NUKOL-567198 format. One record per residue: x, y, z of N, C-alpha, C in turn. Coordinates in steps of 0.05 Angstrom, whole numbers, padded with zeros to 5 digits, always signed. Atoms other than C-alpha are relative to their C-alpha. Example, Ala and Ser with C-alpha at 12.3 -4.5 7.8 and 13.67 -1.06 7.14 Angstrom:
NUKOL-567198
+00018-00024+00000+00246-00090+00156+00018+00024+00000-00016-00024-00001+00273-00021+00143-00015+00022+00014
This chain:
NUKOL-567198
-00014+00022+00012+03477+04826+04135+00025-00006+00017-00023+00008-00015+03532+04787+04169+00026+00012-00012-00026-00010+00009+03601+04818+04167+00015-00022-00016-00015+00019+00015+03643+04785+04114-00016-00011-00024+00015+00008+00023+03586+04769+04066-00002+00023-00020+00002-00020+00021+03583+04805+04000-00029+00002-00010+00026-00003+00012+03519+04835+03974+00002-00003-00030-00002+00004+00029+03506+04811+03903-00003+00026-00015+00000-00025+00016+03516+04864+03849-00029+00008-00008+00027-00006+00009+03444+04858+03825-00020-00005+00022+00021+00004-00020+03388+04869+03875-00027+00008-00012+00025-00007+00014+03334+04883+03823-00023-00018+00010+00023+00015-00009+03266+04862+03849-00020-00004-00023+00020+00004+00020+03214+04831+03805+00003-00025-00017-00001+00025+00015+03227+04760+03784+00026-00005-00015-00025+00003+00014+03298+04768+03760+00013-00028+00006-00013+00026-00003+03334+04702+03748+00026+00003+00015-00024-00001-00017+03387+04690+03801+00019-00023-00007-00016+00024+00005+03410+04619+03786-00015-00017-00020+00012+00019+00019+03399+04567+03732+00016-00026+00002-00012+00027+00000+03413+04492+03735-00009-00014-00025+00008+00015+00023+03402+04438+03684-00030-00001-00004+00029+00003+00002+03328+04431+03701-00016+00023+00012+00014-00020-00017+03312+04492+03744+00009+00028-00005-00007-00028-00002+03310+04567+03745-00008+00009+00028+00006-00012-00026+03315+04602+03812-00001+00030-00004+00004-00028+00005+03288+04672+03809-00013+00013+00025+00012-00015-00022+03264+04726+03856-00030-00003-00002+00029+00001-00001+03192+04722+03879-00012+00025-00011+00017-00023+00007+03140+04767+03848-00026-00002+00015+00027+00000-00014+03072+04787+03876-00018-00022-00012+00017+00021+00013+03042+04736+03827+00006-00028+00010-00008+00027-00010+03076+04678+03864-00014-00009+00025+00012+00006-00026+03032+04679+03926-00015-00027-00001+00015+00026+00002+02987+04621+03902+00019-00024-00002-00020+00022+00002+03048+04579+03883+00013-00005+00027-00011+00004-00027+03078+04591+03952-00020-00014+00018+00021+00013-00017+03012+04573+03985-00004-00029-00007+00002+00028+00008+03010+04508+03945+00021-00017+00015-00021+00014-00015+03074+04489+03983-00005+00002+00030+00001-00004-00030+03067+04519+04053-00027-00004+00011+00027+00005-00009+02992+04509+04057-00007-00030+00001+00005+00028+00002+02998+04434+04047+00009-00014+00026-00008+00012-00026+02996+04396+04114+00021-00022-00002-00020+00021+00003+03037+04337+04088+00028+00012-00006-00025-00013+00007+03090+04381+04057+00013+00013+00025-00010-00015-00023+03096+04421+04122-00002-00016+00026+00003+00017-00024+03091+04362+04170+00023+00004+00020-00022-00005-00018+03159+04381+04200+00001+00029+00010+00003-00027-00010+03136+04452+04215-00022-00001+00022+00020+00000-00021+03095+04470+04277-00029+00003-00010+00026-00004+00011+03037+04489+04232+00002+00002-00030+00001-00007+00029+03014+04495+04160-00007+00030-00001+00003-00029+00003+03005+04565+04133-00024+00006-00017+00023-00009+00015+02947+04605+04106+00009+00015-00025-00007-00016+00023+02944+04644+04041+00012+00027+00008-00012-00025-00011+02957+04707+04082+00029-00004+00008-00028+00006-00007+03020+04674+04108+00017-00002-00025-00014+00002+00026+03040+04659+04036+00007+00028-00011-00004-00028+00008+03032+04733+04020+00023+00012+00016-00021-00010-00018+03076+04751+04080+00027-00013-00008-00024+00015+00008+03127+04697+04057+00013+00014-00024-00009-00013+00025+03133+04730+03988+00010+00028+00007-00008-00027-00008+03136+04800+04018+00026+00001+00016-00024+00002-00016+03189+04780+04068+00024-00006-00018-00022+00007+00019+03231+04749+04012+00008+00024-00016-00006-00024+00015+03225+04812+03971+00015+00021+00017-00014-00018-00018+03246+04854+04031+00029-00009+00004-00027+00010-00003+03307+04809+04040+00017+00007-00025-00014-00006+00024+03326+04820+03967+00010+00030+00002-00007-00029-00002+03326+04896+03980+00021+00005+00021-00019-00006-00023+03363+04894+04047+00025-00016-00001-00023+00017-00001+03410+04835+04039+00010-00008-00027-00008+00007+00027+03411+04823+03965-00006-00029-00008+00006+00028+00005+03387+04751+03971-00022-00009+00019+00021+00011-00017+03334+04707+04004-00010-00026-00013+00012+00024+00013+03289+04648+03987-00009+00008-00029+00007-00005+00028+03278+04644+03912-00021-00020-00009+00020+00018+00013+03221+04615+03870+00016-00019-00016-00013+00021+00017+03243+04549+03839-00020-00007-00022+00017+00004+00023+03215+04543+03769+00011-00024-00016-00008+00023+00016+03216+04477+03731+00001+00009-00030-00003-00009+00028+03243+04492+03661-00019-00015-00019+00016+00017+00017+03202+04435+03631-00028+00011-00004+00028-00010+00003+03134+04468+03645-00004+00029+00010+00002-00028-00009+03149+04538+03674-00014+00003+00026+00015-00001-00025+03114+04521+03740+00019+00005+00023-00014-00004-00025+03138+04546+03808-00006-00025+00017+00004+00025-00014+03149+04480+03845+00010+00001+00029-00009-00002-00027+03179+04506+03909+00017+00025+00003-00018-00022-00005+03229+04554+03939+00025-00010+00013-00025+00007-00010+03301+04551+03958+00018+00024+00000-00019-00022+00001+03355+04600+03977+00014+00005+00026-00015-00007-00024+03403+04631+04027-00015+00020+00016+00013-00018-00019+03374+04665+04088+00017+00003+00025-00015-00004-00025+03410+04696+04147-00018-00008+00023+00014+00009-00024+03388+04664+04213+00017+00006+00024-00014-00004-00026+03406+04683+04284-00008-00023+00017+00005+00025-00016+03413+04618+04323+00020+00000+00023-00017+00002-00024+03438+04615+04394+00021+00022+00001-00018-00023-00001+03470+04684+04387+00020+00001-00023-00018+00001+00023+03506+04667+04322-00016+00006-00026+00012-00007+00025+03489+04697+04254+00011-00019-00021-00009+00021+00019+03491+04641+04202-00016+00001-00026+00014+00001+00025+03474+04634+04129-00011-00028-00005+00014+00025+00005+03423+04579+04119-00009-00002-00028+00013+00006+00025+03403+04547+04054-00025-00017+00008+00025+00013-00006+03330+04529+04063-00015-00008-00026+00014+00010+00024+03283+04492+04015-00027-00012+00008+00028+00010-00004+03209+04474+04010-00011-00005-00028+00010+00008+00027+03178+04437+03950-00028-00012+00001+00026+00013+00003+03109+04417+03927+00004-00030+00001-00004+00029-00003+03100+04344+03945-00004-00016-00026+00003+00014+00025+03078+04325+03875+00026+00002-00017-00026-00001+00013+03150+04342+03855+00022-00012+00016-00020+00014-00017+03185+04303+03910+00010-00024-00015-00012+00024+00010+03231+04246+03892+00013+00002-00028-00012-00004+00026+03260+04276+03828+00027+00014+00002-00026-00013-00003+03322+04308+03858+00000+00030-00002+00001-00029+00004+03297+04379+03850+00011+00015+00025-00010-00014-00024+03311+04399+03923+00030-00002+00001-00030+00003+00000+03382+04371+03919+00012+00019-00021-00011-00017+00021+03394+04407+03853-00001+00030+00006+00003-00029-00007+03367+04474+03877+00018+00007+00024-00017-00006-00024+03402+04470+03945+00029+00000-00008-00028+00000+00009+03468+04452+03911+00007+00026-00013-00005-00026+00014+03462+04514+03867+00002+00023+00020+00000-00022-00020+03447+04557+03928+00024-00001+00018-00025+00003-00016+03506+04529+03968+00023+00012-00016-00021-00011+00017+03551+04545+03909-00002+00031-00002+00005-00029+00000+03520+04615+03904+00009+00013+00026-00008-00011-00026+03532+04626+03978+00030+00003+00002-00029-00001-00001+03605+04610+03972+00012+00019-00021-00013-00015+00022+03621+04641+03904-00009+00029-00002+00011-00027+00004+03575+04701+03901-00001+00016+00027+00003-00014-00025+03565+04718+03975+00025-00001+00017-00025+00002-00016+03633+04697+04001-00004-00011+00028+00006+00012-00027+03603+04657+04059+00023-00018+00008-00020+00019-00010+03654+04621+04103-00012-00028+00005+00014+00025-00007+03602+04568+04121-00029+00003-00008+00029+00001+00006+03532+04548+04099-00012-00022+00017+00014+00019-00017+03483+04512+04144-00028-00005-00010+00028+00006+00002+03415+04479+04142-00010-00010+00026+00011+00009-00025+03372+04471+04204-00023-00019-00006+00019+00021+00007+03333+04406+04201-00008-00016+00025+00010+00015-00023+03289+04371+04252+00011-00029-00002-00012+00027+00000+03318+04303+04273-00018-00021-00015+00018+00020+00013+03256+04266+04245-00003+00006-00030+00003-00007+00028+03260+04301+04177+00022-00013-00017-00021+00014+00015+03301+04248+04141+00002+00008-00029-00004-00009+00027+03285+04271+04070+00017+00025-00003-00017-00024+00001+03315+04340+04084+00028-00006+00008-00027+00008-00008+03374+04308+04118+00015-00012-00024-00013+00012+00023+03388+04268+04055+00008+00021-00021-00007-00022+00018+03386+04332+04013+00026+00013+00010-00024-00013-00011+03437+04364+04059+00025-00017-00004-00023+00019+00002+03482+04302+04059+00009-00002-00029-00007+00002+00028+03479+04297+03983+00015+00025-00010-00014-00025+00007+03505+04368+03981+00025+00005+00017-00025-00001-00015+03565+04352+04025-00001+00010+00028+00003-00010-00028+03537+04377+04091+00001-00023+00019+00000+00019-00022+03548+04340+04156-00011+00013+00025+00010-00011-00025+03517+04348+04224+00023+00011+00017-00020-00013-00016+03557+04398+04263-00008-00001+00030+00009+00001-00027+03514+04401+04326-00030+00002+00001+00028-00003-00005+03445+04402+04356-00004+00028+00011+00006-00028-00009+03415+04472+04365-00029+00003+00005+00028-00007-00004+03351+04503+04388-00006+00022-00020+00008-00018+00021+03318+04538+04329-00030+00001-00001+00029-00004-00002+03248+04567+04333-00011-00017+00023+00008+00014-00024+03243+04535+04402-00002-00030-00002+00000+00029+00004+03254+04465+04375+00028-00010-00005-00026+00010+00006+03315+04420+04372+00003-00006-00029-00006+00005+00028+03346+04419+04303+00029-00009-00003-00027+00007+00008+03406+04385+04273+00011+00023-00018-00012-00021+00017+03452+04439+04245+00020-00014-00019-00018+00011+00020+03481+04411+04181+00017+00024-00010-00018-00021+00008+03541+04451+04156+00020-00010-00020-00023+00004+00018+03594+04456+04102+00015+00025-00001-00018-00024+00002+03653+04503+04102+00009+00004-00028-00010-00006+00027+03681+04538+04042+00023-00019-00007-00023+00018+00005+03744+04495+04049-00009-00028-00008+00011+00027+00006+03705+04430+04050-00014-00001-00027+00014-00002+00026+03663+04453+03991+00020+00000-00023-00020-00002+00021+03725+04470+03951+00014-00026-00006-00013+00026+00003+03754+04401+03963-00018-00022-00011+00019+00020+00010+03691+04364+03942+00000-00003-00030
């Protein structure tokens, strides 16, 4: 974990609720979430800004990696559950990324496309940015977004992030959206 970040007090694994918003619950992934993750990352349209779509085996690794992050860092991507129906509709959360030699806390998000256009990504990402500043003590939060991914750019912008620079991330050029703790506190 990056120096200066605080590990959350609770690192219990197994679906524990981490955050709650008006319409959403963000909780730790459980082994039972693999199919819900696959519904997101296995969909070619949802993942059109990724180099590939993912298999069910990849979804299992996604969940396992998130659970490992909970144990080692105390946080990671969380399952996003819609309160209205109890369904996992995506994932969102803070993840440490090493980009161009710098360790940065990214808020990432991926949602089922049948739930796009309702503000869920913005709502979940906003809660995760707040969590990063208030619970983790992050000095800055970023999101790495491909230049052609305008929907994700709008989510970042609605959450007060601005483009800081162009970086190479996973061998592709990405816009690095960022917000500092100071800017967040003034918003």
